[in-house]
Each structure stands twice: as structure tokens, then as C-alpha cells.
N, C-alpha and C positions, 0 to 999 in steps of 0.2 A: 504493500500500500504506500509506504513512505517513498520507496524508489519511484513508483509511478507518479506520485504527486511532485516529487523533486524534478522529474523529467519535464514538468511544465515550466521550469525556469528558462530553458532553451536559450534564446538570444540575449537573455539578461544575466548570463553567467558572468560576463565581464564586470557588470555593475555589482554583482554579489561579491565577487572576489575582491574588487577594489574597496568595497565597504569593509570587508574583513581586514584588509591590509591597513587601511586608515584607522580602524578601530584599534588594531594592535599598536599602531604608532601613538594614538591618543592615550592608551592605557600605560604604555611605557613612560611617556612624558609626564602623565599625571602622578606617577609614583616617584619620579625624579624631583618634581617641584618641592615637596616637603623636605627632602634631603637638602636641596639648595637653599630653601627658606631657613633651615636650621643653621647653615653656614652663615647666612646673612645676619641672623639674630646673634650668633656668637661673635661675629665681627663687630656688631654694634655694642655688644656687652663688653668686649675687650677695649672699646674706645678706639677702634681702627680709624684710619684717615678716610676722608670723604671719597677719595678715588677708589679705595678698596670696596667701600659700600656701594658706590655707583656701579662698579664692575659687577658685583654680585647682583645688584638690582637689575642691570642690563641683561644678565643671564636669565633672571626670572622672567623679564618681559619677553625675551625671545622664546623661552619655554612656554609661557602662557599663550603667546600668539600662535606658536606652532601647534599647541594643543587645540586652540580654537579653530585653526585652519583644518586640522585633521578631523575634528568633530563636524565642522560645516560640510566638508567634502563627503564625509561618511554619511551625513544626514541626507545629502542630495542623492548620492548613489543608492542609498538604502531605500529612499522613497521610490526611485525609478525601478529598482529591482522588485520591490514588494508589489507595487501597482502593476508592473508588467507580469509578474507571477500570477496575480489574481486575474488579470485579463486573459492570460493563456488558459487558466483553469476554466473560466467561464466559456471561452471559445471551445475548449475540448468537450465540456459538458453539453453545450448546445449542439455541437456537431454530432455527438453521440446520440442525443435525443432525436435528432433529425433522421438518424439511421434506424431508430427503433421501429419495430412492427407494432401493430395494435396490441399484440400479446404482451410486448415489453411495457408499453404505456400503461397497461392494466395494473402493473406492479406499483406504480406511483400515482398519487393524486396530483393534479395540476398545482394545487396550493403548495404541496410538499416540494415539487420541482422548483417553484418560484423561490421558496425559502432557501433551498439548497444553493441556488444560483446567486442569491443576494446575501442574506444573513450569514449563512455558513461560509461562503467565500470571503466575506468581510472579516469573519473571525479568523480564518486561516491567513488572510493577508496581514492582520495585526500580529498574529503569532509569528509569522515569517519575518516581519519587520523587527519584532522584538528579539527574535533569535539571532538574526545576523548582526544586529546592533548591540543589544544588551547581552545576548547569549554568549558572546565572546568577551565583551568588555568586563562584565561582572565577575566571571571566574578569574580572568587575568588580573583585574584590580585586586581581588581578594588574595590571590596567590602572591603577587608582587608586594602588596602592602603588608601582608603578614611576614614575608621574608625580611622586608626593610624594617618592620617594627621590631622583630627579634634581633636584627643586626644592630639597630641603633639603641633600643631601649633596654635590652637585657631583662632584668627582673620585672620591669614595668610591663613588658609584653605578656606577663602572666594574667593580666586582666582579661586578655582575649581568650586565654585558655578556659576561663570560667564562663565568659559571656557567650562565645560562639556556640558551644553545645546547647546552652539554654535557648538561644535564639533559633537555632536550626530545628530543635525539637518543637518549639512553639509554632514556627512557620509550617512545619510538616502537619501538625495538628490542625492548623487553620485551613490548609489545603485539603486535608482529608474530609473535614466537615462541610467545606464550601462546595466541593465538586458535585455531590449528588444534586444539590439545588441547581447548579448551572446546567447539569445534564438534562434535567427535567424540563428546562425552558424550551428546548428546541422543538419537542413535540407540540408544545403549546403554541409556538410560533406557527406551526403548520395549521393548527385549528384556527388561530387568529386570521391568517391569510385566507383560509377557506371561508370564514365568515364574511370577510370583506369581498371576496370574489363572488360568492353567492348573492350577496346583497346588491352589488353593482350590476351583475348580470340580470337579476330579477327585480330591478327597481320598480318597474311598472306593476308587477304582481304584488310586491310589498305594499305599494301605495294603494293599489286596487283593493286590497283586503285590510287596509289600515293596520298593518303589522309593524309600523315604524318603532313603536315602543318595545315590542318583542325583540326586534332585530337589534335595537340599541342595548337591550338587556343582555342578549346573547353575546354581542361584541364586548360589552362591558365586563361580562364574566370572564371571557377569554383574556382580555387585557389585564384584568385584575389578577388572574392566575399567573401571568408573566411577571407582573409587578411584585406579587407576593414572593415568588421564587427568587427574583433578582434581589429584592430587599433582604431576604434571608441570607443569600449568599454574600451580598455586599456588607451586611452587618458583621458577618464572620470575618470577611477579608479586612474590614476596617480595624480589626484588632492588631493588624500589622503595625500601624503607626504608634499606638501606645507601647507595644512591646519593644519596638525599635527605639523609641525615646527612652524607655526605662534602661535598656542596655547601654545606650549612648551616654546617658547621665551617669550610670554606674562607672563606665570607663573613665569619664572625665574626672569624677570625684576620686577614683582610685589613682589615676595618673597624677592629678594635681596634689593629692594628699601625700602619697608615697613619694612621688617625684620631687615635691618641694623639700621633703625631709632629706632625700638622697642628694639634692643639689646644695642645700644650705648646711646640713649637718655633716653628711658623709662625703660630700664633694665627689660622688661617683658618677653623677650625670650633670649636664649643663642645661641652661635654659633653652638652647636650640633643640636639644634632644627632647625635652618635654613638649615643646611646640610641635615638633615633628610627630611625636607619639600621639598627640591629640588629633592631628590631621590624619594620620594613618588609621587611627581608631574610627574616625568618621568614615573614611574610605572603605574600611573593612565592613562596617555595619551597613553602609549604603549598598555595598556590593551584595551582601546577603539579602537585603531588602529587594534589590532588583532581581536576584535569583528567585526569591519567593514569588515575585510578580510574574516572572517567566514561567515558573512552575504552575501558577494558577492559570495563566493564559494558555499555556500549552495543553494542560489537562482539560481546560474548557474547550479548546479547539480540537481536541482528540475526537470528541463526539462529532464535530463538524467534519473532520477528516473522514470518519467512517461513512457519514451520510453522502459526502461528495464521492468517495470511492465506490459506493454502491451504484451511483449513476455511471461512473466511468467503467466499472467492471461488468455492468449489465450487457451481456452479449446479445446483439440482435438475433432474433430467432429466424429471420429470413436472410438468405444470402444469394448472391448471383452464383450460377454454376461455374465450373472451371472454364468452359468454353461456351459462353452464353450466345444464344441466337438473338439477333437484333432486328430482324425483319418479321413482321406478322403479316402473312399473306392475305388473310381475309378475316371476316368477323364471325366465323362459325364458332359455336361454344358447345362442348360436349362434356356432360357429367356422366361418369361411368362408375356406378356403385360407390358414390361419394358419401362418406360419413365424416362428421366433424364435431369436436367438442372443444370448448375454450381452454380447458386445462387438462393436462394428462391425468390429474387426480379426480376429475369430475366423474360423478357416478353415472351420468346420463349424457347421451349424445344430443347436441342441438340439432344436427341433421343426421338422418339415418338412411343409408342405402339409396341415395338419390341417383337415378339414371334419367338423363334428359339430353336430347339432341336438338340444338337450335341451328338452323341453316344460316349462312351469311346473308345479311340483308333482311332477315325476317323481323317482324314486330311481334314481341312476346309479352303477354300480360301475366302478372303473378298476383294471385288473390289468396287470401288466407286470414284467419282470425289473428288477434293480438297474441304474440308469443309463438307463432307458427314458424318462425325463423326465416321470414322472407328476406329481411336485410342481411342476415347471416349468409344466405345462399349467394346473393350477388357480391358480397364482400370477398368471396373466394375467387371471383373472376380476375380482378386486378391484383390478386395475391396479397391482399391486406392481411389475410391469415392463410396458412397452408392447410390443405385437407389432412384429416387424421387418418383416413383410409380411402382407397379408391384412386381415381385419376380424374383430373380436370384439364381439358384441352381447349386451347383457343387457336384458331387457324390450323387445326390438325396436329398441334404439338402440345405436350404437357406444359402447363404454365411455368413449371420449375425449370424448364430448359431455356426460358427467355431471360434476358437481363431485366431486372426490375424496372429500370428506367424506360426501356423500350416497351415493355408490357403496359405500364401505366400511362405512357404517352398514347397508346392505342386504345385504351379503355377510359372513357370519361364517365365520372359518377357525379350525379347531383343528389346529395344526401338528404335525409329527412330534416336534419338541422342545417339550414342554409347559413353560410357564413360569408359575409362581405367584410373587407378590410378597410381601415381608414385610408382614404385617398379618393381620387376622382372615379367616376363610373368607368371612364376609359382605362384607367390603371387597373381597376378590378377585373375588367373583361380581358385585359392583356395577360392575366394569369393563365388563360387558356392558350395564348400565343403571343409571346413578347414582341414579335415582329409584325403583328397584324396591322394592316392598313386601316384607315378610317372607313373605307368602303367595306372591308371584310367585317369590321366591328359592327357597322350598321346592318349588314346583311344577316349576321348572326342574331342581332337584336330583333330584326324583323321576323325571323323564323320563330323566335321565342316570344313574339308579341310584346316586346319591350320597347321597340323603337319609338312608338307613338308617345308613350308617357315620358320617355327620356327627353324627347325633343320639346315636350311641354314645359320642362324646367327652363328657367332663364339662361342657365349656363350649359344646357344640353348635356353632352357627354363629358363635359368638364365640371359637372355638378359634383360637389364634395360629399362623399359618403362618410358619415360619422362612424366611430368604432362600433363594429357589430351590425352596421346598417340600420341604426335606430331611427334615421330620418326618412326611411322609405317603408312602405307597408309590407306586410307579409307576402302578398301576392306579387308585388313589384320585386321584392327580394328574390323570390323563387324564379321569376322570369329572367332576372339578371344572371342568376346562377346557371340557368339553362343555356343562356347565350354564351356565358363563359365556357361552358363545357363544349358547345358546338364549335367554338373557335379552335379547339384542339383537332378538329376534323378526325374524330376517332373512328376506329373500326367497330367498336362496340360502345353504345351510349346507354347508360343505366340511369333511370329516373326512379329514385327510391321515394315514392309518395311525394314527389316534388311539385305536384300541381294541386295539392290539397287546398291551398289558399286562394286559388283562382276560380272564377265562375265556370260553369260547364261550357259556355260558349267559347271563352278564351282557351279552355282546355282542348276543345275540339279543334280550334284554329291551330294550336300548337301541334297537335297530332297530324292534322292535314298538311302542315308545312313539312313535317318530317317525311311523310309519304312522298311528297312532290319533289323535295329538294335534296334529301339524303337517302335515296332508296337503297344504296349499297351498304349503308351502315346498319348493323344489327341493333335493334332498339328493344330494350328490356324495361318494361314499365311496371313498377309495383304501385298498386293503387288500392284504395278502400272503396272507390266508386266503380260499380260495374260499367258505367258509361265510359269510363276512361280506358277500358281494355276490351270492350265487347267487339270492336272491329279488328282486333289483333289477329294475326295469322294463326296463333295458337295461344291458349290460355292455360297456365299451370295453377292448379289448386293445391296449396300446401295445408297440411293438417298435422300438428304435433311434430314438425320437423321432417315429415315424410311427404312424398308426392301422392296426393289422393287421386288426382285425375289430370289428364292432359287432353285438350281438344279445342274446338272452336266454341263460340258462344252458344250456337244452336245445339251442338252435340252435348255440351255440358249441362244445358238446361234440361235435356231429355234424360241424361244418364247419371248426373252427380247431385246428390242430395244437398251437400254443403253449398255448392254454387247456386243451386236453385233456391235455397233458403235465403241466401244473401240477396239474390236478385229480387225475390218477392218482398223482402223487408224494405228494400230501397225503392221499389216501384209501387207497392201497394200499402205497406204499413204506415206510410206518412201521407196518405191522401193522394198518391200518385206523383208526389214531388220528391224526386230522388235526392234533392239537395236540401230538403227541409231539415 
């Protein structure tokens, strides 16, 4: 895991190495400064001439400026390395998610993926920044300062022998009790983001049912949970400061009390040594405090690392074959004893033993009750999922022989949940063909019965679509999505209940346009309305994930009870108005 994440440093290795080198230089200089300060204090104590004092002072100035320069350069390179590191992690995560199949996506909620790419990556960035800056500086300062303290102070350095174990033990206890609270926060972040996402997406539903107070309470509970855990953790971590102050004051009292006696009575140390020992004491304790901060940050980010690594380690379940076929000769679709279930551990198949032969250019209707796996059936065609058993062929070849890009370019789907992206209508339609001309865009819109209402907008095809298509109606959104699919000029066009929001007249005009202008394209139409499929070349009736019957409208009326029942409900059960 660590090796994989460190691989994300890539082009920022140089900045990382420079940070470590300049931090090393800063640590060395910082430990020399108290030694030089001691010499300066001793020179003044001895009544040395001003030239000697100025010389020592100049050395101190040079050392201070050098330390400042090393620190400033290290800060710049550290920021560049850490932000670049997090950028690469986000890029790798997003790239991996784009390669996921639907089966992979099912392992993560969208709110969890957002949290992992934002909060978790931020935690890792902060930990990385602290590691390359303080992770080297703190132990070096601790080591160098301890060596210099024993070298200069002799017995006075015994103060650190007492204080360091106490401080280390205290910091370890603080980290041990704070970490569980930090770890629990991340799952609560997922719930918080999920609450926000649901509320924003379903704002109209929330307001329509006057559920604002409920949503505010739900969000407030999630936010309160995060606040509570963070407060608990920070309250424990806050004990760092008083513990550090206690140890620091103990050192100062010990050094000043014992040191003063040794300087005045025993004459075994001088004032410069006492001054240096106080400075080294502060450096040692500060180093330990920074080490504790690093420990807390790294432990907190360890959970983030695991969550990020889960995304990076998730292997896409769909792959191109070794020698993929890139040309789809026609739009014929053949299901041969196909069975499918969403999970290997699932007890029941969503589709069972489906055999179905669709000629190229045919118009096929699919009818079935809720939960009959109509959408599941068509999602296998562009290989959004792989069949669990049997074989599925497009253009006479098993879909697993094609490259995924070539297959999906030849199969256009308009899903039940139509999605438009923020941008102009033209930009949204060009998702179907980035190089489509204005004439091609207008032609596709005419086929989808969208051209008229688009031109009624003041800006026409340059009309801006809000995120999620909230400024167009459901029927307009469906027609724009159909036009976008048509621009792909697919071999197979799948409409998954994608005309449910348009009236029957517009639905009929769309189907008439398909017959007249794209006769060679195989058209598969999933619908709830019999009227949407009754003119199809063949109609497939699904029941419980199995094919109940296949035939034309007339033959199914005569032979299939399920189809006949649906037809009668839509034509007679509501006073003859099938749209009622």
C-alpha cells in the first residue's frame, strides 16, 4: 500500500529530495546556533573586546540567515511536493474510477468516493507534508540537540534523562486514546456527504413534501457526530501543550537551579553552557512535540490511506481481450442461454437462460413488470456487466472479443435516469460526437423531436443547461438525451423507458423518425406503454428474469396472458385512455 501511494510522487521526487536536503541543513545549523551563542555569552562574560563580540555576532547572523534560507526553500519545495503528490493521487483515483465497471461502482457509494477524493486526500497531503518536513527535522533536532546537550552540559543533561521518558510515555498515551475518535470520523464524513448529495439532488421532492426540517435535522445529526468525535479527539490531543510546558519548566528550573550552583559555587560550568543547555532543552522538547504531532497525523491519515488504497486496488472486472476486435459489422444481437447475477454470492439469478435472436436493423420492444430485469438485459449488450453464463453476441461475435471502446461506440443507450451536464445544449449533444457539425446536431435533434423546442429558446443550441438539466422539463431532457445518442450513429440504439415523459404523439413521431431515417440501426425499446412497442418487428415479454414470450403485437395478444393483461389494463381499465 505504502509503495503504491509513494509511487504517486512521480515528477515531484526532485522537490521531495530537495526538501529533505534543506531540512537536514536547517537542523544542523539550528543545533550549531546555541553552541555559538554560548561562545558569545562567554566572550561577553570575560569582558572581551568589541571586535571579538562583533565577530561572534556576525557568525550568529550568518547562521540565522542560513537557517532561515534553508527553512524558506524547504517550505517552498515541500508545498510543491505535497500538493503535487495529492494531485497525482486524485488523478490516479479518478482515472481508476473511470475504468470501473458497474460491478466495481457497486462497491462504493458516490458520497464515499467524493470523501475519499477530497477529505482523505487532504489528510494524506498534510501527513506527507509533515513527514518530509517535520518527519526528518524533528528526529534530527532531537538527536543533534541531545548529543550537544550531553557534550556541553555534563550532569545538567540528566534533566533530559528524567523528562524524555515521561514525555514520550505521555505522548504515546495521548495518541492511543485520540486515534479511535479520529478513525470514526471518516465514516461519518461519508454519511454527511451522502446527506448533502441526496438533499441537493432531490431538492424539488424535499420542498414538495415540506421535508426541509427533517433534512436539516438529518444533516445536523451527521454534522454533530463529526463535531463530537473531533472535539473528543482534539480535547485529548490538547493535553500535548500542558504536558510539554510542564516538562519544559521542569528542565528550566533544574538547569537554572543546579547550573547556577555549579557555575557560582563549583565553577564547573559557565554561563554560556547554561544558556546553551536551556536552548537545547527547548529544542529537544519541541522536537518531541513535533514527533507527537507527526504520530497523531500519520495515525489519523492511516485510515485515509486505507480508504484511498481501496479505490486504487479495486481491479476493474471488465477488460479488453488480448487481441480485441475493433470493427462491429452490423447490429445483430444474439443471446444464447444467457444467465446473469450481480454478485457471485447472490442466491438468485437476475436473468435466467435467456435465448433471443435480434436481426440487424430490427425494432424490438421489451415489456415486463417492475423487477423483471428489462434494464439488466440491455445493460449486457454494451458490456456494462459481463454475462454469468451463456454467450452474448453483437454483429456475430461475442461481446468479450471486442474492445470496450469500440463496442460502446457502436451501442448507444438512453437510460431511465437521463443525465445532462452543465454546459450548453450543443456541448451536451456533442457527447455523442465531439466533431458533429451544426447540421448533424440539428438533424439528430429533429429525429428526437427536440429541434423545435430548442430553437424556441432565445439562445437556441447555445442555451445553458444547469447541472443535472434542472432548467428543462423531463420530456425535453429525454429528447435531448435521445438526440445525443443518435449523434453516435450507433449500430444498436437502446431506449430504456426513455420516452416515458413525452406524450404519445411525440413518442410516435420519434419512432416514425427512427423507421425512416435509421433503418439499418437495431432499435431496442423498453417501455411501460404498449403503444410504444406495438408496431415493433418483435416484442419480448420478460417475467421474473426469464423470457415469457416473443412475437408481434397480434400474436402476443392471442397467445400470452401477461401481454394481454397489460394491454387490457392500458386500453380498457382507464376508460380507454392508455395515458390516463
